[in-house]
N, C-alpha and C positions, 0 to 999 in steps of 0.2 A: 751913610752907605752903601757897599761896591758893590758891579757890574763883575763879573769876570765873565770875558770870550775867549774860549779855547777852538783850537787854533784843528780844525778836520782833513788834515791833509797826509798824503803817503811823505815819512820823515819827518814832516814834521808837527803830525799830530801830537797831540797834549801842550803843544806852547800856550800859557797865560797868558795876557795882560786885564791888570783891573783899571776900571774907571769908576770913580765918581759915578754913583746915580742921578743923581742931581743935572751932571753933565750932560747928561746922554741928552735929554731935553732939548740942546743949546747943536746936537748935533745930524746930522743926514746918517746913514747907515755906511753912507761911502769916503765921510768922517771918519767917521770909527777906524773901513777897512785899514784907509791911509796912513792911520795911527795908529795899528796893530801892527803892521808894514816897515811904516820907519821904526818903532821898537824893534819889531824882529831883527831889521838889519845893523839898527847899534849895537847889541848883543852878538850876533855874530860877526860881525867886524872885533869888538873889546875881548873874544875870545878867538880871534884870528882862524873863526869858517869860512875861510873864504868865498866855497865850495855851495856851503848856509844861505851866504849872504849873498850874492848872482842869483842862485836861486829863487830867490820870495820873489824879485820883478818876475818869475811866471807863471808863479799862482795867480791863478782865477779864482780872485774868494768874493764870498757871498753869506749872508746872514741869515741865517732862519728866524722866522720870523713866528711868530712875534716876540720882541724883546723881551724877556722879561726881566726888571729887573731886583738885583740883588743874589740873584743867584747867574747861573754859568750857562752861558751862551753860547750856542756854537757859530764857525765863522768857516766855510768850508767851502771846499777847493773840487767837491764832487758835483756831478749830478743828480737828485732826486727821483724817484719813481713818481 
């Protein structure tokens, strides 16, 4: 089964990455965020979208908990009240 993480941030909203659900048992939230950022940068670089590529480093992403396997989970760059 796959668990989807979707970015919720200005400009990057809707970017999605799938992980094998069983792989998540061995990953911290920081590991997941780093994988998402690496993938985002690879995609943007491959499409020659340099502004988007460079902007990924400025994102302060965090995962809304708890992570629900086999569903869409949000990775946000904004504060919640």
